[in-house]
N, CA, C, O and CB atoms as a CASP TS submission, in Angstrom:
PFRMAT TS
TARGET T0000
AUTHOR 0000-0000-0000
METHOD Language model
MODEL 1
PARENT N/A
ATOM      1  N   VAL     1      94.679 108.731 116.997  1.00  0.00           N
ATOM      2  CA  VAL     1      96.021 107.771 116.448  1.00  0.00           C
ATOM      3  C   VAL     1      96.476 108.086 117.903  1.00  0.00           C
ATOM      4  O   VAL     1      96.439 107.118 118.663  1.00  0.00           O
ATOM      5  CB  VAL     1      97.250 108.339 114.849  1.00  0.00           C
ATOM      6  N   ALA     2      96.932 109.360 118.462  1.00  0.00           N
ATOM      7  CA  ALA     2      97.637 109.487 119.780  1.00  0.00           C
ATOM      8  C   ALA     2      97.233 108.203 120.746  1.00  0.00           C
ATOM      9  O   ALA     2      98.027 107.479 121.346  1.00  0.00           O
ATOM     10  CB  ALA     2      97.199 110.960 120.503  1.00  0.00           C
ATOM     11  N   LYS     3      95.860 108.117 120.738  1.00  0.00           N
ATOM     12  CA  LYS     3      95.277 107.344 122.025  1.00  0.00           C
ATOM     13  C   LYS     3      95.300 106.033 121.570  1.00  0.00           C
ATOM     14  O   LYS     3      95.330 105.185 122.462  1.00  0.00           O
ATOM     15  CB  LYS     3      93.744 107.750 122.547  1.00  0.00           C
ATOM     16  N   ASP     4      95.295 105.598 120.314  1.00  0.00           N
ATOM     17  CA  ASP     4      95.653 104.165 119.907  1.00  0.00           C
ATOM     18  C   ASP     4      96.946 103.557 119.934  1.00  0.00           C
ATOM     19  O   ASP     4      97.190 102.360 120.084  1.00  0.00           O
ATOM     20  CB  ASP     4      95.325 103.993 118.709  1.00  0.00           C
ATOM     21  N   LEU     5      97.955 104.736 119.733  1.00  0.00           N
ATOM     22  CA  LEU     5      99.306 104.375 120.091  1.00  0.00           C
ATOM     23  C   LEU     5      99.626 104.410 121.572  1.00  0.00           C
ATOM     24  O   LEU     5     100.637 103.881 122.033  1.00  0.00           O
ATOM     25  CB  LEU     5     100.219 105.249 119.398  1.00  0.00           C
ATOM     26  N   GLY     6      99.017 104.846 122.064  1.00  0.00           N
ATOM     27  CA  GLY     6      99.262 105.416 123.607  1.00  0.00           C
ATOM     28  C   GLY     6     100.050 106.063 124.051  1.00  0.00           C
ATOM     29  O   GLY     6     100.749 105.759 125.017  1.00  0.00           O
ATOM     30  N   LEU     7     100.104 107.452 123.206  1.00  0.00           N
ATOM     31  CA  LEU     7     101.199 108.532 123.258  1.00  0.00           C
ATOM     32  C   LEU     7     100.417 109.693 123.540  1.00  0.00           C
ATOM     33  O   LEU     7      99.275 109.961 123.166  1.00  0.00           O
ATOM     34  CB  LEU     7     102.102 108.723 121.901  1.00  0.00           C
ATOM     35  N   GLU     8     101.388 110.487 124.419  1.00  0.00           N
ATOM     36  CA  GLU     8     100.704 111.788 124.541  1.00  0.00           C
ATOM     37  C   GLU     8     100.988 112.587 123.292  1.00  0.00           C
ATOM     38  O   GLU     8     101.891 112.304 122.505  1.00  0.00           O
ATOM     39  CB  GLU     8     101.165 112.574 125.819  1.00  0.00           C
ATOM     40  N   LEU     9     100.026 113.764 123.142  1.00  0.00           N
ATOM     41  CA  LEU     9     100.322 114.769 122.005  1.00  0.00           C
ATOM     42  C   LEU     9     101.888 115.151 121.506  1.00  0.00           C
ATOM     43  O   LEU     9     102.362 114.978 120.383  1.00  0.00           O
ATOM     44  CB  LEU     9      99.683 116.085 122.481  1.00  0.00           C
ATOM     45  N   PRO    10     102.543 115.729 122.701  1.00  0.00           N
ATOM     46  CA  PRO    10     103.697 116.183 122.210  1.00  0.00           C
ATOM     47  C   PRO    10     104.724 114.911 121.967  1.00  0.00           C
ATOM     48  O   PRO    10     105.823 115.118 121.451  1.00  0.00           O
ATOM     49  CB  PRO    10     104.226 117.259 123.190  1.00  0.00           C
ATOM     50  N   ALA    11     104.384 113.814 122.295  1.00  0.00           N
ATOM     51  CA  ALA    11     105.455 112.473 121.860  1.00  0.00           C
ATOM     52  C   ALA    11     105.163 112.297 119.991  1.00  0.00           C
ATOM     53  O   ALA    11     105.916 111.704 119.218  1.00  0.00           O
ATOM     54  CB  ALA    11     104.804 110.565 122.962  1.00  0.00           C
ATOM     55  N   LEU    12     103.888 112.991 119.638  1.00  0.00           N
ATOM     56  CA  LEU    12     103.771 112.542 118.181  1.00  0.00           C
ATOM     57  C   LEU    12     104.496 113.367 117.663  1.00  0.00           C
ATOM     58  O   LEU    12     105.040 112.884 116.670  1.00  0.00           O
ATOM     59  CB  LEU    12     102.477 112.492 117.500  1.00  0.00           C
ATOM     60  N   ARG    13     104.847 114.660 117.903  1.00  0.00           N
ATOM     61  CA  ARG    13     105.648 115.436 117.167  1.00  0.00           C
ATOM     62  C   ARG    13     107.379 114.938 117.536  1.00  0.00           C
ATOM     63  O   ARG    13     108.159 114.893 116.585  1.00  0.00           O
ATOM     64  CB  ARG    13     105.213 117.061 117.564  1.00  0.00           C
ATOM     65  N   HIS    14     107.780 114.655 118.660  1.00  0.00           N
ATOM     66  CA  HIS    14     108.917 114.196 118.979  1.00  0.00           C
ATOM     67  C   HIS    14     109.518 112.827 118.533  1.00  0.00           C
ATOM     68  O   HIS    14     110.683 112.478 118.726  1.00  0.00           O
ATOM     69  CB  HIS    14     108.863 114.269 120.149  1.00  0.00           C
ATOM     70  N   ARG    15     108.480 112.055 117.864  1.00  0.00           N
ATOM     71  CA  ARG    15     108.790 110.972 117.556  1.00  0.00           C
ATOM     72  C   ARG    15     108.482 110.761 115.869  1.00  0.00           C
ATOM     73  O   ARG    15     108.553 109.665 115.314  1.00  0.00           O
ATOM     74  CB  ARG    15     108.106 110.109 118.526  1.00  0.00           C
ATOM     75  N   GLY    16     108.202 111.775 115.326  1.00  0.00           N
ATOM     76  CA  GLY    16     108.171 112.032 114.259  1.00  0.00           C
ATOM     77  C   GLY    16     107.169 111.185 113.373  1.00  0.00           C
ATOM     78  O   GLY    16     107.465 110.658 112.300  1.00  0.00           O
ATOM     79  N   VAL    17     105.977 111.141 113.977  1.00  0.00           N
ATOM     80  CA  VAL    17     104.951 110.355 113.555  1.00  0.00           C
ATOM     81  C   VAL    17     104.373 110.959 111.927  1.00  0.00           C
ATOM     82  O   VAL    17     104.325 112.167 111.693  1.00  0.00           O
ATOM     83  CB  VAL    17     103.785 110.413 114.822  1.00  0.00           C
ATOM     84  N   ARG    18     103.996 109.985 110.982  1.00  0.00           N
ATOM     85  CA  ARG    18     103.842 110.473 109.725  1.00  0.00           C
ATOM     86  C   ARG    18     102.734 109.843 109.035  1.00  0.00           C
ATOM     87  O   ARG    18     102.553 108.721 109.509  1.00  0.00           O
ATOM     88  CB  ARG    18     105.012 110.342 109.012  1.00  0.00           C
ATOM     89  N   VAL    19     102.009 110.090 108.203  1.00  0.00           N
ATOM     90  CA  VAL    19     100.932 109.118 107.432  1.00  0.00           C
ATOM     91  C   VAL    19     101.251 109.252 105.976  1.00  0.00           C
ATOM     92  O   VAL    19     101.336 110.327 105.383  1.00  0.00           O
ATOM     93  CB  VAL    19      99.262 109.551 107.686  1.00  0.00           C
ATOM     94  N   PHE    20     101.431 107.983 105.418  1.00  0.00           N
ATOM     95  CA  PHE    20     101.654 107.513 104.144  1.00  0.00           C
ATOM     96  C   PHE    20     100.705 107.051 103.525  1.00  0.00           C
ATOM     97  O   PHE    20     100.111 106.141 104.104  1.00  0.00           O
ATOM     98  CB  PHE    20     102.468 106.711 104.075  1.00  0.00           C
ATOM     99  N   ASP    21     100.259 107.409 102.339  1.00  0.00           N
ATOM    100  CA  ASP    21      99.118 106.812 101.521  1.00  0.00           C
ATOM    101  C   ASP    21      99.647 105.915 100.307  1.00  0.00           C
ATOM    102  O   ASP    21     100.757 106.177  99.843  1.00  0.00           O
ATOM    103  CB  ASP    21      98.189 108.019 100.933  1.00  0.00           C
ATOM    104  N   ALA    22      99.044 105.076  99.884  1.00  0.00           N
ATOM    105  CA  ALA    22      99.476 104.005  99.031  1.00  0.00           C
ATOM    106  C   ALA    22      99.398 104.672  97.803  1.00  0.00           C
ATOM    107  O   ALA    22     100.406 104.559  97.106  1.00  0.00           O
ATOM    108  CB  ALA    22      98.666 102.688  99.090  1.00  0.00           C
ATOM    109  N   GLY    23      98.443 105.360  97.331  1.00  0.00           N
ATOM    110  CA  GLY    23      98.307 106.209  95.942  1.00  0.00           C
ATOM    111  C   GLY    23      99.103 107.331  95.472  1.00  0.00           C
ATOM    112  O   GLY    23     100.237 107.366  95.950  1.00  0.00           O
ATOM    113  N   ARG    24      98.826 108.169  94.733  1.00  0.00           N
ATOM    114  CA  ARG    24      99.633 109.261  94.418  1.00  0.00           C
ATOM    115  C   ARG    24      99.056 110.351  94.932  1.00  0.00           C
ATOM    116  O   ARG    24      99.718 111.389  94.936  1.00  0.00           O
ATOM    117  CB  ARG    24      99.876 109.426  93.082  1.00  0.00           C
ATOM    118  N   THR    25      97.534 110.349  95.540  1.00  0.00           N
ATOM    119  CA  THR    25      97.126 111.313  96.174  1.00  0.00           C
ATOM    120  C   THR    25      97.318 111.092  97.737  1.00  0.00           C
ATOM    121  O   THR    25      97.417 109.958  98.205  1.00  0.00           O
ATOM    122  CB  THR    25      95.831 111.538  95.745  1.00  0.00           C
ATOM    123  N   GLN    26      97.361 112.126  98.440  1.00  0.00           N
ATOM    124  CA  GLN    26      97.414 111.822  99.843  1.00  0.00           C
ATOM    125  C   GLN    26      96.192 112.230 100.390  1.00  0.00           C
ATOM    126  O   GLN    26      95.941 113.429 100.511  1.00  0.00           O
ATOM    127  CB  GLN    26      98.537 112.446 100.548  1.00  0.00           C
ATOM    128  N   TYR    27      95.240 111.173 100.806  1.00  0.00           N
ATOM    129  CA  TYR    27      93.899 111.556 101.293  1.00  0.00           C
ATOM    130  C   TYR    27      93.908 111.848 102.659  1.00  0.00           C
ATOM    131  O   TYR    27      93.047 112.679 102.946  1.00  0.00           O
ATOM    132  CB  TYR    27      92.911 110.546 101.060  1.00  0.00           C
ATOM    133  N   PHE    28      94.737 111.365 103.827  1.00  0.00           N
ATOM    134  CA  PHE    28      94.694 111.697 104.985  1.00  0.00           C
ATOM    135  C   PHE    28      95.680 112.372 105.780  1.00  0.00           C
ATOM    136  O   PHE    28      96.787 112.309 105.246  1.00  0.00           O
ATOM    137  CB  PHE    28      94.440 110.835 105.421  1.00  0.00           C
ATOM    138  N   PHE    29      95.669 112.965 106.812  1.00  0.00           N
ATOM    139  CA  PHE    29      96.846 113.543 107.462  1.00  0.00           C
ATOM    140  C   PHE    29      96.619 113.445 109.039  1.00  0.00           C
ATOM    141  O   PHE    29      95.541 113.246 109.600  1.00  0.00           O
ATOM    142  CB  PHE    29      97.069 115.091 106.970  1.00  0.00           C
ATOM    143  N   LEU    30      97.647 113.597 109.528  1.00  0.00           N
ATOM    144  CA  LEU    30      97.604 113.410 111.095  1.00  0.00           C
ATOM    145  C   LEU    30      97.724 114.853 111.634  1.00  0.00           C
ATOM    146  O   LEU    30      98.566 115.649 111.218  1.00  0.00           O
ATOM    147  CB  LEU    30      98.891 112.401 111.718  1.00  0.00           C
ATOM    148  N   ASP    31      96.765 115.140 112.646  1.00  0.00           N
ATOM    149  CA  ASP    31      96.643 116.804 113.069  1.00  0.00           C
ATOM    150  C   ASP    31      97.502 116.363 114.267  1.00  0.00           C
ATOM    151  O   ASP    31      97.194 115.531 115.120  1.00  0.00           O
ATOM    152  CB  ASP    31      94.838 117.690 113.463  1.00  0.00           C
ATOM    153  N   LEU    32      98.782 117.169 114.158  1.00  0.00           N
ATOM    154  CA  LEU    32      99.675 117.040 115.561  1.00  0.00           C
ATOM    155  C   LEU    32      99.024 117.759 116.844  1.00  0.00           C
ATOM    156  O   LEU    32      99.268 117.436 118.007  1.00  0.00           O
ATOM    157  CB  LEU    32     101.218 117.778 115.339  1.00  0.00           C
ATOM    158  N   GLN    33      98.223 118.706 116.473  1.00  0.00           N
ATOM    159  CA  GLN    33      97.536 119.408 117.636  1.00  0.00           C
ATOM    160  C   GLN    33      96.749 118.697 118.502  1.00  0.00           C
ATOM    161  O   GLN    33      96.826 118.893 119.714  1.00  0.00           O
ATOM    162  CB  GLN    33      96.736 120.379 117.222  1.00  0.00           C
ATOM    163  N   ASN    34      95.727 117.602 117.852  1.00  0.00           N
ATOM    164  CA  ASN    34      94.688 116.819 118.449  1.00  0.00           C
ATOM    165  C   ASN    34      95.397 115.579 118.345  1.00  0.00           C
ATOM    166  O   ASN    34      95.275 115.089 119.468  1.00  0.00           O
ATOM    167  CB  ASN    34      93.235 116.861 117.770  1.00  0.00           C
ATOM    168  N   GLY    35      96.045 114.819 117.665  1.00  0.00           N
ATOM    169  CA  GLY    35      95.959 113.540 117.452  1.00  0.00           C
ATOM    170  C   GLY    35      95.217 112.889 116.791  1.00  0.00           C
ATOM    171  O   GLY    35      95.128 111.678 116.995  1.00  0.00           O
ATOM    172  N   HIS    36      94.436 113.555 115.757  1.00  0.00           N
ATOM    173  CA  HIS    36      93.330 112.789 115.325  1.00  0.00           C
ATOM    174  C   HIS    36      93.677 112.554 113.601  1.00  0.00           C
ATOM    175  O   HIS    36      94.680 113.171 113.244  1.00  0.00           O
ATOM    176  CB  HIS    36      91.804 113.679 115.707  1.00  0.00           C
ATOM    177  N   LEU    37      93.177 111.977 112.813  1.00  0.00           N
ATOM    178  CA  LEU    37      93.336 111.357 111.643  1.00  0.00           C
ATOM    179  C   LEU    37      92.369 112.117 110.866  1.00  0.00           C
ATOM    180  O   LEU    37      91.222 112.168 111.310  1.00  0.00           O
ATOM    181  CB  LEU    37      93.150 109.863 111.678  1.00  0.00           C
ATOM    182  N   SER    38      92.625 112.673 109.857  1.00  0.00           N
ATOM    183  CA  SER    38      91.572 113.566 108.950  1.00  0.00           C
ATOM    184  C   SER    38      91.628 113.393 107.706  1.00  0.00           C
ATOM    185  O   SER    38      92.600 112.771 107.277  1.00  0.00           O
ATOM    186  CB  SER    38      91.682 114.959 109.031  1.00  0.00           C
ATOM    187  N   ILE    39      90.808 113.792 106.947  1.00  0.00           N
ATOM    188  CA  ILE    39      90.677 113.841 105.446  1.00  0.00           C
ATOM    189  C   ILE    39      91.396 115.133 104.951  1.00  0.00           C
ATOM    190  O   ILE    39      91.040 116.200 105.452  1.00  0.00           O
ATOM    191  CB  ILE    39      89.098 113.838 104.980  1.00  0.00           C
ATOM    192  N   LYS    40      92.445 115.122 103.946  1.00  0.00           N
ATOM    193  CA  LYS    40      93.088 115.924 103.272  1.00  0.00           C
ATOM    194  C   LYS    40      92.281 116.334 101.984  1.00  0.00           C
ATOM    195  O   LYS    40      92.020 117.507 101.720  1.00  0.00           O
ATOM    196  CB  LYS    40      94.330 115.358 103.054  1.00  0.00           C
ATOM    197  N   GLU    41      91.946 115.361 101.280  1.00  0.00           N
ATOM    198  CA  GLU    41      91.421 115.664  99.941  1.00  0.00           C
ATOM    199  C   GLU    41      90.025 114.933 100.114  1.00  0.00           C
ATOM    200  O   GLU    41      89.634 114.178 101.004  1.00  0.00           O
ATOM    201  CB  GLU    41      92.417 115.090  98.617  1.00  0.00           C
ATOM    202  N   ARG    42      89.444 115.376  99.041  1.00  0.00           N
ATOM    203  CA  ARG    42      88.075 114.982  98.694  1.00  0.00           C
ATOM    204  C   ARG    42      88.097 113.413  98.084  1.00  0.00           C
ATOM    205  O   ARG    42      88.597 113.186  96.982  1.00  0.00           O
ATOM    206  CB  ARG    42      87.462 116.097  97.570  1.00  0.00           C
ATOM    207  N   VAL    43      87.556 112.448  98.841  1.00  0.00           N
ATOM    208  CA  VAL    43      87.414 111.043  98.309  1.00  0.00           C
ATOM    209  C   VAL    43      86.442 110.877  97.449  1.00  0.00           C
ATOM    210  O   VAL    43      85.257 110.905  97.780  1.00  0.00           O
ATOM    211  CB  VAL    43      87.206 110.106  99.254  1.00  0.00           C
ATOM    212  N   ASP    44      86.864 110.682  96.228  1.00  0.00           N
ATOM    213  CA  ASP    44      85.933 110.347  95.196  1.00  0.00           C
ATOM    214  C   ASP    44      85.560 108.863  94.773  1.00  0.00           C
ATOM    215  O   ASP    44      86.176 108.497  93.772  1.00  0.00           O
ATOM    216  CB  ASP    44      86.416 110.965  94.106  1.00  0.00           C
ATOM    217  N   ARG    45      84.762 108.005  95.268  1.00  0.00           N
ATOM    218  CA  ARG    45      84.830 106.630  95.210  1.00  0.00           C
ATOM    219  C   ARG    45      84.660 106.253  93.955  1.00  0.00           C
ATOM    220  O   ARG    45      85.128 105.145  93.695  1.00  0.00           O
ATOM    221  CB  ARG    45      83.968 105.998  96.006  1.00  0.00           C
ATOM    222  N   GLU    46      84.015 106.958  92.888  1.00  0.00           N
ATOM    223  CA  GLU    46      83.797 106.451  91.643  1.00  0.00           C
ATOM    224  C   GLU    46      85.025 106.876  90.989  1.00  0.00           C
ATOM    225  O   GLU    46      85.165 106.353  89.883  1.00  0.00           O
ATOM    226  CB  GLU    46      82.507 106.909  90.980  1.00  0.00           C
ATOM    227  N   GLU    47      85.968 107.677  91.343  1.00  0.00           N
ATOM    228  CA  GLU    47      87.275 108.020  90.550  1.00  0.00           C
ATOM    229  C   GLU    47      88.273 107.173  90.846  1.00  0.00           C
ATOM    230  O   GLU    47      89.108 106.921  89.977  1.00  0.00           O
ATOM    231  CB  GLU    47      87.811 109.358  90.784  1.00  0.00           C
ATOM    232  N   ILE    48      88.364 106.524  92.266  1.00  0.00           N
ATOM    233  CA  ILE    48      89.408 105.759  93.004  1.00  0.00           C
ATOM    234  C   ILE    48      89.111 104.290  92.218  1.00  0.00           C
ATOM    235  O   ILE    48      89.951 103.710  91.530  1.00  0.00           O
ATOM    236  CB  ILE    48      89.180 105.768  94.873  1.00  0.00           C
ATOM    237  N   CYS    49      87.946 103.888  92.432  1.00  0.00           N
ATOM    238  CA  CYS    49      87.900 102.501  92.307  1.00  0.00           C
ATOM    239  C   CYS    49      86.080 102.194  91.470  1.00  0.00           C
ATOM    240  O   CYS    49      85.154 101.476  91.847  1.00  0.00           O
ATOM    241  CB  CYS    49      88.203 101.769  94.152  1.00  0.00           C
ATOM    242  N   ALA    50      86.183 102.884  90.553  1.00  0.00           N
ATOM    243  CA  ALA    50      84.575 102.331  89.722  1.00  0.00           C
ATOM    244  C   ALA    50      84.328 101.220  89.382  1.00  0.00           C
ATOM    245  O   ALA    50      83.136 100.913  89.368  1.00  0.00           O
ATOM    246  CB  ALA    50      84.224 102.818  88.472  1.00  0.00           C
ATOM    247  N   ALA    51      85.117 100.420  89.070  1.00  0.00           N
ATOM    248  CA  ALA    51      84.583  99.180  88.512  1.00  0.00           C
ATOM    249  C   ALA    51      84.822  98.286  89.627  1.00  0.00           C
ATOM    250  O   ALA    51      84.701  97.082  89.397  1.00  0.00           O
ATOM    251  CB  ALA    51      85.246  98.691  87.142  1.00  0.00           C
ATOM    252  N   VAL    52      85.164  98.688  90.885  1.00  0.00           N
ATOM    253  CA  VAL    52      85.186  97.475  91.863  1.00  0.00           C
ATOM    254  C   VAL    52      83.940  97.883  92.984  1.00  0.00           C
ATOM    255  O   VAL    52      83.616  99.031  93.286  1.00  0.00           O
ATOM    256  CB  VAL    52      86.895  97.289  92.687  1.00  0.00           C
ATOM    257  N   ALA    53      83.379  96.693  93.476  1.00  0.00           N
ATOM    258  CA  ALA    53      82.156  96.578  94.495  1.00  0.00           C
ATOM    259  C   ALA    53      82.567  97.244  95.799  1.00  0.00           C
ATOM    260  O   ALA    53      81.908  98.132  96.340  1.00  0.00           O
ATOM    261  CB  ALA    53      81.723  94.979  94.815  1.00  0.00           C
ATOM    262  N   LYS    54      84.035  96.601  96.392  1.00  0.00           N
ATOM    263  CA  LYS    54      84.756  97.055  97.548  1.00  0.00           C
ATOM    264  C   LYS    54      85.800  97.814  97.457  1.00  0.00           C
ATOM    265  O   LYS    54      86.907  97.393  97.119  1.00  0.00           O
ATOM    266  CB  LYS    54      85.136  96.161  98.211  1.00  0.00           C
ATOM    267  N   CYS    55      85.546  98.984  97.746  1.00  0.00           N
ATOM    268  CA  CYS    55      86.586  99.972  97.677  1.00  0.00           C
ATOM    269  C   CYS    55      87.643 100.509  98.949  1.00  0.00           C
ATOM    270  O   CYS    55      87.196 101.228  99.842  1.00  0.00           O
ATOM    271  CB  CYS    55      85.851 101.056  97.232  1.00  0.00           C
ATOM    272  N   ALA    56      88.619 100.216  98.933  1.00  0.00           N
ATOM    273  CA  ALA    56      89.523 100.326 100.334  1.00  0.00           C
ATOM    274  C   ALA    56      90.600 101.436  99.736  1.00  0.00           C
ATOM    275  O   ALA    56      91.079 101.405  98.602  1.00  0.00           O
ATOM    276  CB  ALA    56      90.399  98.592 100.939  1.00  0.00           C
ATOM    277  N   LEU    57      90.881 102.475 100.814  1.00  0.00           N
ATOM    278  CA  LEU    57      92.063 103.112 100.722  1.00  0.00           C
ATOM    279  C   LEU    57      93.180 102.851 101.768  1.00  0.00           C
ATOM    280  O   LEU    57      93.090 103.030 102.983  1.00  0.00           O
ATOM    281  CB  LEU    57      91.755 104.395 100.699  1.00  0.00           C
ATOM    282  N   ASN    58      94.266 102.389 101.060  1.00  0.00           N
ATOM    283  CA  ASN    58      95.152 102.151 102.300  1.00  0.00           C
ATOM    284  C   ASN    58      96.304 102.945 102.740  1.00  0.00           C
ATOM    285  O   ASN    58      96.881 103.648 101.911  1.00  0.00           O
ATOM    286  CB  ASN    58      95.668 100.982 102.197  1.00  0.00           C
ATOM    287  N   PHE    59      96.659 102.911 103.839  1.00  0.00           N
ATOM    288  CA  PHE    59      97.579 104.214 104.303  1.00  0.00           C
ATOM    289  C   PHE    59      98.573 103.800 105.539  1.00  0.00           C
ATOM    290  O   PHE    59      97.958 103.095 106.339  1.00  0.00           O
ATOM    291  CB  PHE    59      96.513 105.572 104.876  1.00  0.00           C
ATOM    292  N   GLU    60      99.493 103.959 105.801  1.00  0.00           N
ATOM    293  CA  GLU    60     100.692 103.545 106.908  1.00  0.00           C
ATOM    294  C   GLU    60     100.640 104.711 107.867  1.00  0.00           C
ATOM    295  O   GLU    60     100.328 105.808 107.404  1.00  0.00           O
ATOM    296  CB  GLU    60     102.384 103.383 106.216  1.00  0.00           C
ATOM    297  N   ILE    61     100.862 104.615 108.912  1.00  0.00           N
ATOM    298  CA  ILE    61     101.367 105.471 109.843  1.00  0.00           C
ATOM    299  C   ILE    61     102.721 104.952 110.350  1.00  0.00           C
ATOM    300  O   ILE    61     102.811 103.856 110.904  1.00  0.00           O
ATOM    301  CB  ILE    61     100.387 105.653 110.925  1.00  0.00           C
ATOM    302  N   LEU    62     103.944 105.896 110.116  1.00  0.00           N
ATOM    303  CA  LEU    62     104.807 105.725 110.536  1.00  0.00           C
ATOM    304  C   LEU    62     105.375 106.492 111.667  1.00  0.00           C
ATOM    305  O   LEU    62     105.246 107.716 111.644  1.00  0.00           O
ATOM    306  CB  LEU    62     105.291 105.643 109.720  1.00  0.00           C
ATOM    307  N   VAL    63     106.099 105.821 112.828  1.00  0.00           N
ATOM    308  CA  VAL    63     106.655 106.286 113.827  1.00  0.00           C
ATOM    309  C   VAL    63     108.168 106.222 113.878  1.00  0.00           C
ATOM    310  O   VAL    63     108.669 105.204 114.354  1.00  0.00           O
ATOM    311  CB  VAL    63     106.101 105.721 114.797  1.00  0.00           C
ATOM    312  N   LYS    64     108.859 107.083 113.492  1.00  0.00           N
ATOM    313  CA  LYS    64     110.289 107.079 113.257  1.00  0.00           C
ATOM    314  C   LYS    64     111.242 106.715 114.543  1.00  0.00           C
ATOM    315  O   LYS    64     112.272 106.044 114.486  1.00  0.00           O
ATOM    316  CB  LYS    64     110.639 108.477 112.728  1.00  0.00           C
ATOM    317  N   ASN    65     110.824 107.147 115.398  1.00  0.00           N
ATOM    318  CA  ASN    65     111.831 107.097 116.898  1.00  0.00           C
ATOM    319  C   ASN    65     111.217 105.774 117.659  1.00  0.00           C
ATOM    320  O   ASN    65     109.994 105.653 117.719  1.00  0.00           O
ATOM    321  CB  ASN    65     111.599 108.768 118.133  1.00  0.00           C
ATOM    322  N   PRO    66     112.006 104.870 118.190  1.00  0.00           N
ATOM    323  CA  PRO    66     111.397 103.852 118.964  1.00  0.00           C
ATOM    324  C   PRO    66     109.932 104.046 119.687  1.00  0.00           C
ATOM    325  O   PRO    66     109.631 105.099 120.250  1.00  0.00           O
ATOM    326  CB  PRO    66     112.361 103.573 119.951  1.00  0.00           C
ATOM    327  N   MET    67     109.309 103.238 119.631  1.00  0.00           N
ATOM    328  CA  MET    67     107.882 103.204 120.529  1.00  0.00           C
ATOM    329  C   MET    67     108.586 102.606 122.112  1.00  0.00           C
ATOM    330  O   MET    67     107.855 102.433 123.087  1.00  0.00           O
ATOM    331  CB  MET    67     106.408 101.823 119.672  1.00  0.00           C
TER
END
């Protein structure tokens, strides 16, 4: 994420970068030590979208301070 945003790792902390999931469970987190987006919770496809052929988890990355 840091590389995709063109930021150095310390800038992630200073700019207040956060990950927000669309649902009740937060499946992802941003590791501020290495800038990687990682899985926080086990993703159970059958539980999330059992009746849908195409399953997608939506999330947003928010940068509080100006880019």
